[in-house]
C-alpha positions as CSV (number, residue, x, y, z in Angstrom):
1,M,-129.2,-35.7,59.7
2,T,-127.7,-38.9,58.3
3,K,-125.6,-38.0,55.2
4,P,-126.2,-39.9,51.8
5,T,-122.7,-41.3,51.9
6,Q,-123.5,-43.2,55.2
7,F,-126.4,-45.2,53.9
8,L,-126.4,-44.9,50.1
9,K,-125.0,-48.4,49.5
10,F,-127.3,-50.1,52.0
11,T,-130.5,-48.4,50.9
12,A,-129.7,-49.1,47.2
13,I,-129.2,-52.8,48.0
14,A,-132.5,-52.9,50.0
15,I,-134.5,-51.5,47.1
16,G,-132.8,-53.7,44.6
17,L,-130.8,-51.2,42.6
18,T,-127.4,-52.7,42.9
19,I,-126.3,-55.2,40.3
20,S,-124.0,-57.9,41.4
21,A,-120.6,-57.4,39.8
22,P,-118.0,-59.4,41.8
23,A,-114.3,-58.8,41.3
24,L,-112.8,-60.8,38.4
25,A,-111.1,-64.0,39.5
26,A,-109.3,-64.2,36.2
27,G,-108.9,-62.3,33.0
28,T,-111.7,-62.2,30.4
29,S,-111.9,-62.7,26.7
30,V,-114.8,-61.1,24.8
31,Q,-115.5,-62.5,21.3
32,C,-117.3,-60.0,19.1
33,G,-118.9,-60.7,15.7
34,H,-118.0,-57.2,14.6
35,L,-116.0,-54.6,16.5
36,L,-115.9,-50.8,16.2
37,D,-112.9,-50.4,18.4
38,Q,-112.0,-46.9,17.3
39,P,-115.0,-44.9,16.1
40,G,-114.1,-42.8,13.0
41,Q,-112.1,-45.7,11.6
42,A,-113.5,-48.8,9.7
43,P,-114.9,-51.5,12.0
44,R,-113.2,-54.9,12.3
45,G,-114.8,-58.2,11.6
46,A,-114.7,-61.0,14.2
47,S,-112.4,-59.9,17.0
48,T,-111.5,-60.9,20.6
49,I,-110.8,-58.4,23.3
50,E,-108.4,-59.6,26.0
51,I,-109.1,-58.0,29.4
52,A,-106.9,-58.1,32.5
53,T,-108.1,-58.8,36.0
54,D,-108.0,-55.1,36.8
55,G,-110.5,-54.4,34.1
56,T,-108.1,-52.9,31.5
57,I,-107.7,-54.0,28.0
58,V,-104.6,-56.1,27.3
59,T,-105.0,-56.3,23.5
60,V,-107.5,-56.7,20.7
61,H,-107.0,-59.9,18.6
62,Q,-108.2,-60.5,15.1
63,G,-110.7,-63.3,14.8
64,K,-112.3,-65.5,17.5
65,T,-109.6,-66.5,20.0
66,Q,-110.0,-68.4,23.2
67,I,-107.2,-67.2,25.5
68,E,-106.0,-69.7,28.0
69,G,-106.9,-68.9,31.6
70,T,-109.6,-66.4,30.8
71,K,-113.3,-66.4,31.2
72,L,-115.1,-66.3,27.8
73,V,-117.9,-63.9,27.0
74,D,-119.4,-64.9,23.7
75,L,-120.8,-62.0,21.7
76,S,-120.0,-63.5,18.4
77,D,-123.4,-62.7,17.1
78,K,-123.2,-59.0,18.2
79,F,-121.8,-55.7,17.1
80,C,-119.4,-54.3,19.8
81,L,-118.3,-50.8,20.3
82,P,-116.9,-48.6,23.2
83,G,-119.2,-47.6,26.0
84,L,-121.0,-44.4,25.2
85,I,-120.5,-41.1,26.9
86,D,-123.1,-38.4,27.7
87,S,-121.6,-35.0,28.4
88,H,-124.8,-33.4,29.7
89,V,-127.1,-35.1,32.3
90,H,-128.8,-34.3,35.5
91,L,-128.9,-37.6,37.4
92,T,-130.6,-36.4,40.7
93,S,-133.9,-35.5,39.1
94,E,-136.2,-35.9,36.1
95,L,-138.7,-33.3,34.8
96,G,-142.2,-34.0,36.0
97,P,-145.3,-32.3,37.4
98,R,-144.1,-32.6,41.0
99,G,-140.7,-31.0,40.4
100,R,-141.5,-27.7,42.1
101,L,-142.9,-29.5,45.1
102,Y,-139.9,-31.8,45.3
103,A,-137.6,-28.8,45.4
104,V,-138.9,-27.9,48.9
105,T,-139.8,-31.3,50.3
106,R,-136.9,-33.5,49.4
107,S,-133.7,-34.0,51.3
108,D,-130.2,-34.6,50.0
109,A,-130.7,-38.3,50.8
110,D,-133.9,-38.3,48.6
111,W,-132.0,-36.7,45.7
112,A,-129.2,-39.2,46.1
113,M,-131.7,-42.1,45.9
114,S,-133.1,-40.7,42.7
115,A,-129.6,-40.5,41.3
116,V,-129.0,-44.1,42.2
117,L,-132.0,-45.1,40.2
118,F,-131.3,-42.9,37.2
119,A,-127.6,-43.8,37.1
120,R,-128.5,-47.4,36.8
121,R,-130.9,-46.7,34.0
122,T,-128.2,-44.7,32.2
123,L,-125.7,-47.5,32.5
124,M,-128.2,-50.1,31.3
125,A,-128.7,-47.9,28.2
126,G,-125.1,-48.3,27.3
127,F,-123.7,-45.1,28.7
128,T,-120.6,-46.0,30.8
129,S,-119.5,-42.4,31.5
130,V,-121.4,-39.1,32.0
131,Q,-120.9,-35.5,33.0
132,D,-123.5,-34.3,35.5
133,V,-123.8,-30.5,34.9
134,G,-126.2,-29.4,37.7
135,A,-127.6,-31.4,40.5
136,R,-130.4,-31.1,43.1
137,G,-129.4,-31.1,46.7
138,D,-126.1,-30.0,48.2
139,D,-123.8,-33.1,48.0
140,A,-126.0,-35.9,46.7
141,I,-124.3,-36.2,43.3
142,Y,-120.9,-36.3,44.9
143,A,-122.0,-39.2,47.1
144,V,-123.4,-41.1,44.2
145,R,-120.3,-40.4,42.0
146,D,-118.0,-41.7,44.8
147,A,-120.2,-44.7,45.6
148,I,-120.1,-45.8,41.9
149,A,-116.3,-45.2,41.8
150,R,-115.9,-47.5,44.9
151,G,-118.1,-50.2,43.2
152,D,-120.8,-50.0,45.9
153,I,-123.6,-49.3,43.3
154,A,-124.1,-49.7,39.6
155,G,-123.8,-46.6,37.4
156,P,-121.7,-44.8,34.8
157,R,-118.4,-43.1,35.7
158,I,-119.5,-39.6,36.7
159,L,-117.8,-36.2,36.4
160,A,-119.9,-33.7,38.4
161,A,-120.4,-30.0,38.4
162,G,-122.4,-29.9,41.6
163,K,-124.3,-26.6,41.9
164,T,-124.8,-24.5,38.8
165,V,-123.2,-21.0,39.0
166,S,-125.8,-18.4,38.3
167,I,-126.6,-14.8,38.9
168,S,-129.4,-13.8,41.3
169,G,-132.6,-14.2,39.4
170,G,-130.9,-16.0,36.6
171,H,-131.7,-19.2,34.9
172,G,-129.8,-21.3,37.5
173,D,-131.4,-19.5,40.4
174,G,-134.0,-22.0,41.7
175,R,-136.1,-19.5,43.7
176,H,-138.4,-18.3,40.9
177,G,-142.1,-18.3,41.8
178,Y,-141.8,-19.2,45.5
179,S,-142.8,-17.1,48.5
180,E,-140.0,-15.1,50.1
181,A,-139.9,-17.4,53.1
182,V,-139.5,-20.5,50.9
183,A,-137.1,-18.8,48.5
184,A,-134.7,-17.9,51.3
185,S,-134.3,-21.6,52.0
186,L,-133.5,-22.3,48.3
187,L,-130.6,-19.8,48.0
188,S,-127.7,-21.7,46.5
189,P,-124.0,-20.9,47.5
190,A,-123.3,-21.0,43.8
191,T,-125.5,-17.9,43.2
192,C,-123.3,-14.9,42.7
193,D,-123.3,-11.2,41.6
194,G,-120.2,-9.3,40.6
195,P,-116.7,-10.7,39.7
196,S,-115.4,-11.2,43.2
197,D,-118.5,-13.0,44.4
198,C,-118.4,-15.2,41.3
199,R,-114.8,-16.1,42.1
200,R,-116.1,-17.1,45.5
201,A,-118.8,-19.3,44.1
202,V,-116.4,-21.1,41.8
203,R,-114.0,-21.8,44.7
204,E,-116.8,-23.0,46.9
205,N,-118.0,-25.4,44.3
206,I,-114.5,-26.8,43.9
207,R,-114.2,-27.1,47.7
208,R,-117.3,-29.2,47.8
209,G,-116.0,-31.6,45.1
210,A,-116.8,-30.2,41.6
211,D,-114.9,-31.8,38.7
212,V,-116.1,-29.0,36.3
213,I,-117.7,-25.6,36.7
214,K,-121.1,-25.1,35.0
215,I,-122.5,-21.6,34.5
216,T,-125.7,-20.2,33.1
217,A,-124.4,-17.6,30.7
218,T,-127.9,-16.9,29.3
219,G,-131.5,-17.4,30.2
220,G,-133.0,-20.8,29.8
221,V,-136.3,-22.5,29.1
222,L,-137.3,-24.2,32.3
223,S,-136.7,-21.4,34.8
224,N,-140.0,-20.0,35.8
225,T,-139.3,-16.4,34.7
226,A,-139.9,-14.4,31.5
227,A,-136.3,-13.3,31.3
228,G,-135.6,-14.4,27.8
229,T,-132.7,-16.6,26.6
230,E,-129.9,-14.0,26.1
231,Q,-126.9,-13.1,28.1
232,Q,-127.3,-12.8,31.9
233,F,-123.7,-12.8,33.3
234,F,-121.8,-9.7,32.5
235,D,-118.5,-10.1,30.6
236,D,-116.3,-9.3,33.6
237,E,-118.1,-11.9,35.7
238,M,-117.6,-14.6,33.2
239,R,-113.9,-13.7,32.7
240,D,-113.4,-14.0,36.5
241,I,-115.2,-17.3,36.7
242,V,-113.1,-18.8,34.0
243,Q,-109.9,-17.4,35.5
244,A,-110.8,-18.8,39.0
245,A,-111.7,-22.2,37.6
246,H,-108.7,-22.6,35.3
247,S,-106.3,-21.5,38.1
248,M,-107.7,-24.5,40.2
249,G,-107.5,-27.0,37.3
250,R,-111.2,-27.0,36.4
251,K,-112.8,-26.4,33.0
252,V,-115.9,-24.3,32.5
253,T,-118.9,-25.1,30.5
254,A,-121.7,-22.6,29.8
255,H,-125.4,-23.1,29.4
256,A,-126.1,-20.7,26.5
257,H,-129.0,-20.2,24.1
258,G,-128.8,-16.7,22.7
259,K,-126.2,-15.8,20.1
260,G,-124.8,-12.8,22.1
261,G,-124.5,-14.9,25.3
262,I,-122.8,-17.7,23.5
263,E,-120.2,-15.4,21.9
264,A,-119.6,-13.5,25.2
265,A,-119.0,-16.8,27.0
266,L,-116.5,-18.0,24.3
267,R,-114.7,-14.7,24.4
268,A,-114.5,-15.0,28.2
269,G,-112.6,-18.3,27.7
270,V,-115.2,-21.0,28.5
271,D,-114.2,-24.5,27.3
272,S,-117.6,-25.6,26.0
273,I,-121.1,-24.5,25.3
274,E,-124.2,-26.4,26.3
275,H,-127.2,-26.1,23.9
276,G,-125.9,-23.2,21.6
277,T,-129.4,-22.8,20.2
278,Y,-129.1,-19.5,18.3
279,L,-125.5,-19.8,17.0
280,D,-124.8,-18.9,13.4
281,T,-121.8,-19.2,11.0
282,K,-120.0,-16.3,12.7
283,T,-120.5,-17.9,16.1
284,A,-119.2,-21.1,14.7
285,A,-116.1,-19.4,13.7
286,L,-115.6,-18.2,17.3
287,F,-116.0,-21.8,18.5
288,K,-113.2,-22.8,16.2
289,K,-111.0,-19.8,17.2
290,H,-111.3,-20.7,20.9
291,D,-111.1,-24.5,20.3
292,A,-114.3,-24.9,22.2
293,Y,-116.8,-27.8,22.2
294,L,-120.5,-27.7,21.5
295,I,-122.8,-30.0,23.4
296,P,-126.0,-29.7,21.4
297,T,-128.7,-31.5,23.5
298,V,-131.3,-31.6,20.7
299,L,-133.3,-34.2,22.6
300,A,-134.0,-31.6,25.3
301,G,-135.4,-29.2,22.7
302,A,-137.7,-31.9,21.3
303,T,-138.8,-32.8,24.8
304,V,-139.8,-29.3,25.9
305,V,-141.6,-28.6,22.7
306,A,-143.7,-31.7,23.1
307,L,-144.5,-30.7,26.7
308,A,-145.3,-27.1,25.8
309,N,-147.8,-28.2,23.2
310,D,-149.5,-30.7,25.5
311,P,-152.9,-29.3,26.6
312,K,-152.2,-30.8,30.0
313,S,-148.7,-29.5,30.3
314,F,-147.4,-29.0,33.8
315,L,-144.8,-26.4,32.6
316,P,-145.5,-22.8,33.9
317,K,-146.5,-20.3,31.2
318,A,-143.0,-18.6,31.0
319,S,-141.4,-22.0,30.3
320,R,-144.0,-23.0,27.7
321,D,-143.5,-19.8,25.8
322,K,-139.7,-20.1,25.8
323,A,-139.9,-23.8,24.8
324,R,-142.0,-23.0,21.7
325,Q,-139.3,-20.5,20.7
326,V,-136.2,-22.4,21.5
327,G,-136.9,-26.1,20.9
328,P,-137.6,-25.9,17.1
329,Q,-134.3,-24.1,16.5
330,M,-132.1,-26.8,17.8
331,I,-132.0,-29.2,14.8
332,E,-131.0,-26.3,12.5
333,M,-128.4,-25.1,15.0
334,L,-126.8,-28.6,14.9
335,R,-126.8,-28.5,11.1
336,I,-125.0,-25.2,11.1
337,A,-122.4,-26.3,13.6
338,Q,-121.7,-29.6,11.9
339,K,-121.3,-28.0,8.5
340,A,-119.0,-25.3,9.9
341,G,-116.7,-27.9,11.5
342,V,-117.4,-27.1,15.2
343,K,-116.1,-29.7,17.6
344,I,-119.2,-31.5,18.9
345,A,-119.5,-33.8,21.9
346,F,-122.6,-35.9,22.5
347,G,-125.0,-34.6,25.2
348,T,-128.7,-35.0,25.9
349,D,-129.7,-32.9,29.0
350,S,-131.3,-36.1,30.3
351,G,-133.3,-35.2,33.3
352,V,-135.3,-33.0,31.0
353,S,-135.9,-36.1,28.9
354,H,-136.2,-39.4,30.6
355,H,-133.0,-41.1,31.9
356,G,-132.3,-44.2,29.9
357,N,-133.6,-42.7,26.7
358,N,-130.2,-41.0,26.0
359,A,-129.7,-42.7,22.7
360,Q,-132.6,-40.9,21.2
361,E,-130.1,-38.1,20.7
362,F,-128.3,-40.2,18.0
363,V,-131.5,-40.4,16.0
364,L,-131.9,-36.6,16.0
365,M,-128.2,-36.1,15.2
366,V,-128.6,-38.3,12.1
367,E,-131.7,-36.3,11.2
368,A,-129.5,-33.2,11.4
369,G,-127.1,-34.5,8.9
370,F,-124.6,-36.6,10.8
371,T,-123.6,-40.0,9.5
372,P,-124.1,-42.8,12.1
373,M,-120.3,-43.0,12.4
374,Q,-120.0,-39.3,13.1
375,A,-122.7,-39.5,15.7
376,I,-121.1,-42.5,17.5
377,A,-117.7,-40.7,17.4
378,S,-119.3,-37.7,19.1
379,A,-120.3,-40.0,22.0
380,T,-117.0,-41.8,22.3
381,V,-113.8,-40.2,20.9
382,S,-115.0,-36.6,21.0
383,A,-116.8,-36.9,24.3
384,S,-113.8,-38.5,26.0
385,D,-111.6,-35.7,24.7
386,H,-114.1,-33.1,25.9
387,L,-114.2,-34.6,29.4
388,Q,-110.5,-35.3,29.5
389,I,-110.9,-39.0,30.1
390,S,-109.5,-40.2,26.8
391,D,-106.7,-42.0,28.6
392,K,-109.4,-44.2,30.2
393,T,-112.2,-44.6,27.6
394,G,-113.6,-43.6,24.2
395,T,-111.9,-46.3,22.3
396,L,-111.1,-50.0,22.9
397,E,-107.4,-50.4,22.9
398,A,-104.6,-51.6,25.2
399,G,-104.3,-49.9,28.5
400,K,-107.8,-48.4,28.6
401,Q,-110.7,-49.4,30.7
402,A,-112.8,-52.2,29.2
403,D,-115.9,-50.1,28.7
404,L,-117.8,-52.1,26.1
405,I,-121.4,-52.4,24.8
406,A,-122.9,-54.6,22.2
407,V,-126.0,-54.5,20.0
408,G,-127.8,-56.9,17.7
409,G,-127.0,-55.2,14.4
410,S,-124.7,-52.6,13.0
411,P,-125.5,-49.1,14.2
412,L,-123.5,-47.9,11.2
413,D,-126.3,-49.2,9.1
414,D,-129.1,-48.2,11.4
415,I,-128.4,-45.8,14.3
416,K,-131.6,-47.0,16.0
417,E,-129.7,-50.2,17.0
418,L,-128.3,-48.1,19.9
419,L,-131.8,-47.7,21.3
420,D,-131.7,-51.3,22.4
421,V,-128.4,-52.3,24.0
422,D,-127.9,-56.0,24.7
423,F,-124.7,-56.0,26.6
424,V,-122.9,-53.5,28.9
425,M,-119.4,-53.9,30.4
426,K,-117.8,-51.2,32.4
427,G,-114.2,-51.5,33.6
428,G,-114.2,-55.2,32.8
429,R,-117.4,-56.0,34.8
430,V,-120.5,-57.2,33.1
431,F,-123.6,-55.2,34.1
432,K,-126.0,-56.3,31.4
433,N,-126.2,-59.4,29.2
434,K,-129.5,-60.2,27.6
435,D,-128.3,-63.6,26.7
């Protein structure tokens, strides 16, 4: 079978998904009407960003300056800020009525092609970096990650977890509800039982190319099983997963809804928690003790509640029941975490919600009590720290990649400005410019 890496670029071009982004012949000067170069600090007025031919920022100048020998990009009527970062996406798929069929009919190449499309939509929405924390197919997400890094196709910078590490029958085990013959073909090498087997699963993921290890510490909403949303891995299994991952230079992030499972994962040493639905003030204190990040994904909660309450919902009954319980809790969870001072990095669980609608999470964060500045900082400064890419992106300053977006008005006044991004630059290359 032809592997995705052998034809990904050519197929993407054929179906019109590649955006022309030729190498820069000279440096670039970007003039901004207003510039939020370091979220968390006051924005500048008119500013000019000088960018070298390798796509890194040389310096940021006060005022509008035309720098000799550079190509001018005029955004003097726009509000500029760093490219956004989504810490929780699933680029190879999108929730829909044919999802269970696709699981047994699609090839790695099919999943890769979906990821090409969804990566482009994500980039056009202003997200220049993402972390993919669970992908369909065996190696599709790695092929897309690497193709983007080479410049073959358009998409955000990707950190990939590959296969989700799960117990047999757990939330990350994709075999629920299929006949035994079909289920046998869906057994993932990242499914494990017992500490030693889970160490194997971690090492196998890293061998395949994982940048981070993702585990399902608790049950979840969309798995077709009435197994609840509390702890699924045993404590010793999680401890060995973390030890194996850390010894090979990988962080561990844990899908976790139930309070007991969240706290067990934190005690085991995971570096971050995805969702965190039933945390309370005591749980928040444990986050702070372990210096762990929360990735709240409130948009996913809102999405599954809407689907569960739709009379024509395609979700199986087990998922509908869990969605009605879990989804409404997530706004309050975020309020508790924010008030308690938990470190929060922006994440949406896009793939549950539609790719390209990632910025809707900002609206929900503000509803939960964040200021627009705090919400933006979570998707720039905090997310880059969480993903360990703050040397490359997260702010606009000398030496970092020129990952830059622009909108028509100030998102500090109205966060909904981020729902309609006018300009996207990644690594000094322009991928979107409405003007």
